[in-house]
N, C-alpha and C positions, 0 to 999 in steps of 0.2 A: 420492879420499877414500872411506873405508869407512863406509857408512851402514846403520844398522838402521832398518827401516821396519815398525813394528808396526801392526796393523790395515790391512795392505796391500790387502786385498780390500774395504775400505770405499769410500765415495764419494770421499773426499779422497785416500786411498791410491792408488786406481786412476788418478787424474788426475796425482798427483805422481810416481808410478813412472816413466812414460815420460820426463818432464822430467829427472829425476835421471840416468837412463840416457843421455839425449842429452848431458848435461854430462860424461859419462865416469866417473861414480862407480861403485864396486862396491857393490851393494845386497844386503843380507840381509833378506828378507821374512819376517815371522812372521804366521802365520794359524792359526786354530783347526782348520780342516779343509782340507787340500790339494785335496780333490775340489771344493770350492766356490770355489777360486781360479781364476777364469776369465780367464786371460791367454793371448794367442796364443803359439804355439811359439817364435817369434823372441824375444820378451821372456823367456819361460820359460828359454831357453837362456843368457840373460845374467845371471840372478839366482840366488841361493841361497835356497831356501825351507825354513823351519823350522816345523814344526807344534808350536804351543804354545797351551795354554789358560791364559791369565793369571789365571783364577779359581782355578787350582790352583797349588801350589808348583812352581816351575820347577827342573828338575834342574840341579845344578851342572855347568857345562861345556857346556850345550846352546847357549848363546849365546856367540859368540866374544868374547874379552876385548879384542881390538884394534879395537873400534868407535870411530870418531872423532866421529860425530854420530848422534843417535837422534831419530827422529820418533815420538812417542807419540800415535798416533791411535786409541786404544781408548777406548770409553765403555761405560757400563753403563746399559741402559735397562730 
């Protein structure tokens, strides 16, 4: 299954990501800053990372259209 994981570098996202990969899913991670996405190189090689700030308008076509499931783990504090 192709899954969009927003807020991938947050507390829940960092714990959910390895579980989704173990289940064999294709994961598209969105983060505001790729430099702050601290995952090991093995996991990094298995995911697609898209840098997006959802406080700004998202460019059309930046997120793939064939996503089957989305985990929206973004909050505003």
